[in-house]
N, C-alpha and C positions, 0 to 999 in steps of 0.2 A: 570751607571745611576747617581751615586752620583758625578762623576767627572764633568759631564755637569752642575749639580746644583752648584757645587763648583765654576766652572769657571763663571757661570752666576752671582753668588753672588759676586765674585771678580770684575767682570765687573761693576756691579751696585754700589759697594762700590767705585770704582775708579771714576765713573761718578758723584756720589753725593759729594764725598770729593774733588776731584781734578779737574774734568772736568767742573763742574758747580759751585761748592763751597757750595751748600746747596741743600737739597731735595725739589723739587717743582714739581707741576703737569706738565706733558708734557716736562720733561727735556731732553728726548731723542732727540726731535726736528728733526726727520727725519734721525737719524743716522742709523736706521735699513735699510732704503732704500739705504744708502751709503754702508752699510756692504754687502748687496746683490749685489750691483754694483761691489764692490771690488772682490767678489768671481767670478762673471761672467767675469769681465775684466781679472782676474788672471787665467782664464781657469780652475778653480776648482782645482788648485794645490797649495800647501803651498808656494812655492817660488814665484809663480805668484801672489798670494794673498798678500804676503809680499811687492812685488814691487808696486802693485796697491795701497796698504795701504799707502806706502810712498808717492805716487803721490797725493792721496787725503789728506793726512796729511799735505803735503807741501801747498796745497791750503788753508787748514784751517789756517796754520801759516801765509801765505801771507795775508789772509783776516784780521787777527789781526794786522799785521804790517802796512797794508795800513790804517787802522783806526787810529792807533797811529801816523802815519806820517802825518795825516791830508790831505790826497789826496782829491782833489776836485771832488769826485764822490758821488752820492747819497748813503747813508748808506744802503738802501735796496738792491742796486746792489752789493755792497761789501759783504753784508751778504749772498747773493744768489750765490756767486761765486762757492762754492763747488758743489752746485746742478746743476748749468749751466755746469760745467765741467763734471759732471756725465752724463748728457743728451748727451753732445757732444761725450764723449768717448763711451757710449753704442750705440749711433746711428751711429757713424762714423767709429769706429775702431774695434769693436768686431765682427760684422757680425753675423753669425749664431753660436750659442753656445748651447751645449747640457749638461745638468746637469748629474752627475753620476746616474746610474740606481738605486742605493740604496739610493739616497738622500731622506731624510724624512721618510725612513722605519726604524722602531725600530729594533735594533739588538736583536735577541733571541738566546741564546746559546742552541744548541741541546744537549740532554742528553741521 
């Protein structure tokens, strides 16, 4: 149980210190939706999730580079690119996906 809390704490520290730069309300900005999409697209496997995270991370990096390059697109469109990719991937490529049977069930060690 403490491992999950430690990982959640590390994730929050990274987000506030590196990802956003400061603590503010609503700073996750839909990243939980993307995390769920990564797990579904990765077929609930660590290697698949890693590959999906690289794809979505590339989209975030592309979004930043397009803004710096001064591409003549509305900033709202550029900012929504990761979410548009998420919808396209989940609607077009995933098909039917089933979560693991024990997903969301707390582990209780038998004694």
